[in-house]
C-alpha positions in Angstrom: 90.3 270.0 416.9 87.0 268.5 414.8 86.0 271.9 413.7 89.8 271.9 412.0 89.1 268.8 410.7 85.8 269.7 409.3 87.7 272.9 407.3 90.5 271.3 406.5 89.3 268.2 404.7 87.4 269.6 402.0 89.8 272.3 401.5 92.9 269.5 400.9 89.9 267.6 398.6 89.5 270.8 396.6 93.1 271.6 396.2 93.5 267.8 394.7 90.6 268.0 392.0 92.7 271.9 390.8 96.1 270.2 390.8 94.5 267.1 388.7 92.6 269.9 386.1 96.2 271.6 385.2 97.4 268.7 384.2 98.0 268.2 379.7 95.5 265.3 378.3 97.0 262.5 377.2 97.9 263.0 373.3 96.1 260.0 371.0 97.0 259.1 367.9 95.4 257.6 365.7 96.1 255.5 362.3 96.7 257.9 359.4 94.1 257.3 356.7 92.2 259.9 354.6 89.1 261.0 356.3 86.3 261.4 353.4 86.5 259.0 350.7 84.5 261.3 347.5 82.8 259.1 345.4 81.3 260.5 342.1 78.6 259.2 340.0 77.2 260.8 337.1 73.6 262.1 338.9 75.0 262.3 342.8 78.0 263.2 344.8 78.0 261.7 348.3 80.9 262.1 351.1 81.3 259.3 353.1 83.6 259.2 356.4 83.7 255.9 356.7 86.4 255.7 358.5 85.8 258.0 361.0 81.8 256.7 361.2 83.7 252.3 362.1 85.8 254.0 364.4 83.7 255.6 366.7 80.9 252.3 366.1 84.1 250.6 367.5 84.9 252.8 370.5 81.5 250.3 371.8 83.1 246.5 371.2 85.7 245.1 371.9 88.0 242.2 370.7 86.2 239.7 371.4 82.5 240.9 370.3 83.1 243.4 367.0 81.5 241.2 364.6 78.0 242.1 366.4 78.3 245.2 365.3 74.6 245.0 363.6 74.8 248.8 361.4 79.2 247.9 359.9 78.8 244.3 360.0 76.3 242.0 361.2 73.5 242.7 359.2 75.4 242.0 355.8 76.0 238.6 354.3 79.0 236.7 354.6 80.0 236.4 351.7 80.1 240.4 351.2 82.1 240.6 354.1 85.7 240.6 354.8 86.9 237.9 357.7 90.1 238.6 359.3 92.6 235.2 360.2 96.0 234.1 360.6 98.1 232.0 358.4 99.4 228.5 360.1 97.6 229.3 363.1 98.5 226.3 365.1 102.5 226.9 364.3 102.8 228.4 367.5 104.4 225.5 369.1 105.9 222.9 367.2 108.5 220.4 368.6 111.4 218.7 367.3 109.9 216.0 365.6 109.0 216.1 361.3 105.5 215.4 360.3 105.7 211.9 359.2 104.6 211.5 355.4 105.9 209.4 352.7 106.3 211.8 350.0 108.2 213.9 352.4 105.4 217.0 352.0 105.5 219.3 354.1 110.2 219.5 354.2 111.5 222.9 353.4 112.0 223.7 349.5 115.6 225.4 351.3 116.6 222.3 353.3 118.4 220.8 350.7 120.4 223.3 349.2 122.0 224.9 352.4 122.8 221.5 354.4 125.8 222.0 353.8 126.1 225.6 355.1 124.0 224.0 358.5 126.2 221.6 359.6 129.1 224.5 359.0 127.2 226.6 361.3 126.7 224.0 364.1 123.1 224.5 364.0 120.6 221.7 364.6 117.9 220.9 361.6 115.4 221.1 363.7 115.8 224.1 365.8 116.6 226.4 361.7 113.3 224.6 361.0 111.1 225.4 363.4 112.5 229.4 363.8 111.1 229.5 359.8 107.8 227.8 360.7 106.4 229.1 363.6 104.9 231.5 362.5 102.3 232.6 365.2 103.3 233.4 368.9 99.6 233.2 370.5 97.5 230.0 370.7 94.2 229.6 369.3 92.5 231.4 372.1 94.2 234.1 372.3 94.5 235.1 368.6 90.6 234.3 368.5 90.5 236.4 372.0 92.3 239.5 370.1 90.2 239.4 366.4 90.4 237.0 364.4 88.4 234.9 362.7 89.5 232.6 360.3 92.0 229.9 361.3 94.1 227.7 358.8 94.7 224.3 360.7 97.1 222.0 358.8 96.3 218.7 360.2 99.0 215.7 360.2 98.3 212.2 361.1 100.7 210.3 363.9 100.6 206.4 362.7 103.0 205.3 365.9 100.3 207.4 368.6 96.9 207.0 366.5 96.5 210.7 366.8 96.1 214.1 364.7 98.8 216.8 365.4 98.9 220.8 364.3 101.8 220.0 361.9 103.9 222.8 360.2 107.2 221.0 359.3 107.6 219.6 362.5 104.9 218.1 364.9 102.8 221.0 367.3 100.0 220.4 369.9 96.7 217.6 369.6 94.4 219.1 367.5 91.9 218.2 370.4 93.7 221.2 372.0 92.9 223.3 369.1 89.1 222.4 368.7 88.7 222.8 372.6 90.5 226.1 372.4 87.7 227.5 369.7 85.0 225.5 371.7 85.6 227.7 374.8 85.9 231.1 373.0 82.6 230.4 371.1 80.6 229.7 374.3 82.4 232.8 375.8 81.6 234.9 373.1 77.9 234.3 371.5 78.3 236.9 368.6 81.5 235.5 367.3 81.1 233.7 364.1 84.6 232.0 363.3 85.5 230.2 359.3 88.0 227.2 360.8 89.7 225.8 357.7 91.2 222.2 358.0 93.6 220.9 355.4 97.1 219.2 354.9 96.2 215.8 355.9 99.8 214.4 356.1 100.9 211.4 357.7 99.0 209.2 354.7 96.1 208.4 357.3 93.3 205.9 356.1 90.0 206.3 355.6 89.6 205.2 359.9 91.8 208.5 360.4 89.9 210.9 358.4 87.1 209.4 360.5 88.6 210.0 363.5 89.4 213.6 362.4 85.9 214.4 361.8 84.4 212.5 365.1 86.8 214.7 366.9 85.9 218.0 365.0 81.9 216.8 365.5 82.4 216.1 368.5 84.1 219.0 370.3 82.4 221.2 367.2 78.7 219.9 366.3 76.5 221.3 368.4 78.0 225.3 366.7 78.4 224.2 363.6 77.1 226.0 360.3 75.3 223.2 357.5 75.9 223.2 354.3 73.0 223.9 352.2 74.3 225.8 349.6 71.8 225.9 346.7 68.8 227.1 349.0 67.6 230.1 348.8 69.2 231.4 351.9 72.0 230.1 353.2 74.7 230.9 354.8 76.5 232.9 352.2 73.5 235.4 351.7 71.3 235.5 354.9 72.6 238.2 357.5 75.4 237.3 360.1 73.3 237.7 362.5 71.1 235.5 361.3 73.3 232.6 362.2 74.3 233.8 365.5 70.2 233.8 366.6 70.8 229.7 365.7 73.3 229.4 367.3 75.9 228.5 364.0 78.6 229.8 364.8 81.7 227.6 362.9 82.3 226.7 359.7 84.3 223.9 358.7 86.0 223.7 356.4 86.9 220.2 355.9 89.0 219.2 353.3 87.0 216.1 351.5 90.6 213.8 351.2 91.0 211.7 347.9 87.9 209.5 347.5 86.9 209.1 351.0 83.9 211.4 350.6 84.2 212.3 354.2 82.4 215.3 353.6 79.1 214.5 352.5 79.0 211.3 354.8 79.4 214.0 357.7 76.9 216.0 355.4 75.9 218.9 355.9 77.8 219.1 359.3 81.3 219.8 357.2 81.9 221.8 354.2 84.4 220.7 351.2 86.6 223.0 350.7 85.6 225.8 350.0 88.0 228.5 349.6 89.8 230.3 347.1 93.8 229.5 347.9 97.1 230.5 347.0 99.9 232.4 347.9 103.0 234.5 346.3 105.4 231.2 347.5 108.0 234.2 348.2 110.2 236.7 351.0 110.0 238.9 348.2 107.4 241.5 349.1 107.0 243.8 345.8 106.4 240.7 344.1 103.5 239.3 347.1 102.0 242.5 346.3 101.9 242.1 342.5 100.5 238.4 342.9 98.1 239.9 345.6 96.5 242.8 343.4 96.3 239.4 341.1 93.8 238.0 343.5 91.6 240.9 343.9 91.1 241.7 340.1 90.1 237.5 339.6 87.4 238.1 342.8 86.0 240.8 341.5 85.4 239.5 338.2 84.6 236.3 339.3 81.2 235.3 338.2 77.9 234.1 340.5 79.0 230.7 340.4 82.2 231.4 341.6 80.5 233.4 344.6 79.9 229.9 346.5 82.9 229.7 347.1 84.8 232.2 349.5 88.2 233.8 348.5 91.3 234.0 350.6 93.6 236.6 350.2 97.1 235.0 352.0 99.3 237.9 353.0 102.2 236.0 353.8 106.1 236.2 352.6 107.4 232.9 352.0 111.5 231.6 353.1 114.0 231.2 350.2 116.5 229.2 350.7 118.7 232.4 350.6 116.7 234.3 353.3 117.7 231.9 355.8 121.1 230.8 354.8 121.6 234.7 355.3 119.8 234.5 358.8 122.4 231.8 360.6 126.3 232.9 358.9 128.0 234.1 362.4 129.1 237.6 361.2 129.8 240.3 363.4 126.9 242.7 362.2 123.8 240.7 361.0 121.1 242.3 360.7 119.3 239.8 358.5 115.7 239.0 359.8 116.2 235.4 361.7 112.8 234.1 361.6 109.6 233.9 360.1 107.9 236.4 362.5 111.0 238.7 361.8 110.6 238.4 358.5 107.0 239.9 358.5 107.4 242.6 360.8 110.6 243.8 358.8 109.5 244.0 355.6 105.4 243.4 355.2 103.7 244.4 358.9 100.1 245.9 359.2 101.3 249.2 357.9 101.9 247.9 354.7 99.6 245.7 354.6 96.7 248.4 355.3 98.5 250.2 352.9 97.6 247.7 350.3 93.6 247.3 351.6 93.5 250.8 351.0 94.7 251.3 347.9 91.8 248.5 346.8 89.2 249.7 348.4 89.4 253.3 348.7 91.7 253.8 345.4 90.3 251.6 342.9 86.4 250.5 344.7 87.2 246.9 344.7 85.3 244.4 346.9 88.1 242.9 349.3 88.7 239.0 349.2 86.1 237.8 352.1 89.0 236.0 354.0 92.7 237.5 354.8 95.4 235.8 356.8 98.6 237.1 358.4 101.6 235.5 359.8 102.8 237.1 363.1 99.0 238.0 363.8 99.2 241.2 366.3 103.7 241.0 367.2 104.1 244.5 365.1 103.6 247.6 368.0 101.1 249.9 367.2 103.1 252.8 368.5 105.3 252.3 365.7 104.8 255.3 362.9 103.9 254.3 359.2 107.2 256.3 357.9 109.3 254.1 360.9 107.8 251.3 358.8 108.7 251.7 355.6 112.2 252.6 356.9 115.0 249.9 356.2 117.0 251.6 358.7 118.1 249.4 361.5 117.7 252.0 363.9 114.5 254.3 364.8 113.9 258.1 365.9 114.5 257.1 369.6 117.9 255.1 369.1 116.0 252.2 369.8 116.6 248.9 367.2 113.7 247.7 365.7 114.0 244.7 367.5 113.5 246.5 370.7 110.3 248.1 370.0 109.2 244.4 368.6 109.8 243.3 371.9 108.1 246.2 373.8 104.9 246.2 371.4 105.0 242.3 372.8 105.0 243.8 376.1 102.4 246.4 375.2 100.1 243.9 373.3 97.2 245.8 374.7 98.0 248.6 372.7 97.5 246.5 369.4 95.0 244.1 370.1 92.5 244.4 367.2 94.0 246.5 365.0 93.2 244.4 362.2 89.8 243.1 363.5 89.1 247.2 362.9 90.8 247.1 359.7 88.0 244.6 358.6 85.2 245.8 359.7 86.1 248.9 358.3 86.2 247.9 354.5 83.4 245.2 354.9 81.0 248.4 356.0 82.5 250.7 352.9 82.2 247.7 350.6 78.0 247.1 351.5 77.3 251.1 351.1 75.4 252.6 348.1 77.4 254.7 347.4 80.7 252.4 346.9 78.1 249.9 345.3 77.6 252.4 342.8 81.0 252.6 341.3 83.4 249.6 339.1 85.4 248.4 340.5 88.8 249.9 338.8 91.4 247.2 339.0 91.4 246.2 335.3 92.1 250.2 334.8 94.6 249.9 336.8 96.4 246.6 335.3 99.3 248.4 334.5 99.9 251.1 336.6 98.3 249.2 340.2 101.5 247.6 340.5 103.6 249.8 339.9 102.1 252.1 343.2 102.1 248.8 345.0 105.8 248.6 344.5 106.3 252.3 345.7 105.2 252.0 348.7 107.8 250.5 350.2 
């Protein structure tokens, strides 16, 4: 019996191996992009396969350490890099309490114009506002863990409790909670650099209240902050990002210099003045949003050296208007209108549409991309949805599922899409820091008339 066992065991193992080898290999689908970018100058002709090169390099990295890629990112200076991030980053959780403010700032513009309809339908006001104010579905730590490196924190003073909380129309989590998330991530992943913008200090805070916020920020992140020395020849903007990592200066705090309090000067050099060029299209029409951001790119590429002391942010966001919100609440039998800001983003301006815009700017026009971009619904869209289905307005996909069903599956299979936007940011950063890219001039002005038309045609 012992002889039979010794004979049959190896044979059974061999048979199993043969069966495994006979199985077909899985098909791997990649993002459909042009493989080779051709740049022609008077003196030379150079083919640079950035998409493939950066894709292969990215296999060594993940969404938690992607900035450590020296060849394609870390060796460049931040002024020439792209930091991907989230819009209204802290609004993943909101209570039913409206942010207090004597000027009524933060109350949605659409609320008053459709107040009668809201009463007729019978939906609680705070519930409806929350639907159009919750721009993210992940905590701050999760946003960072899945590749975001810019955070947009709206900080609201609460006069009743003497505390600072995140807000977006409604009050959210404590600012201290968000700061701890940032600290935990940066301490866990020691190659990553994060830009944190703190603004919208609603709630009528006095000087002591703003000082309290500054103390909370520096108390949590003081050992990690990037100092503000804009006039030095070697500063954060101009030196390689990896140099800041070596010094463990890895969190840049852009702090709204509130009124006449001069908080940033009092805490110099640890808090940066509001150094981001901010703007947004203020529309829920994706064509108008694209046109607005096309102008942002053109202005950015025409800026002077003095302007480069500030970062430019491109906000890829849609802002709900009264008609859009009204359409979302009528109890129709077949109401396919977006019900939330995340739904609106996924239907008209998801990451596939954004990638096409980035390709136009970086590849077709050979223009530099702004140093920061922010989006709603950071990675709530699903990677298995093809570009063609993302551009389709049909409510049914090819396999018979609704877009809403696809979104739900995408969230369950989140591993498939984590990091998509950080890979895009790294690819663009590598391209615009290449010698071939520098030899060509940005064609944004030449495309002044044709550019927006091409953007519209992508819908």
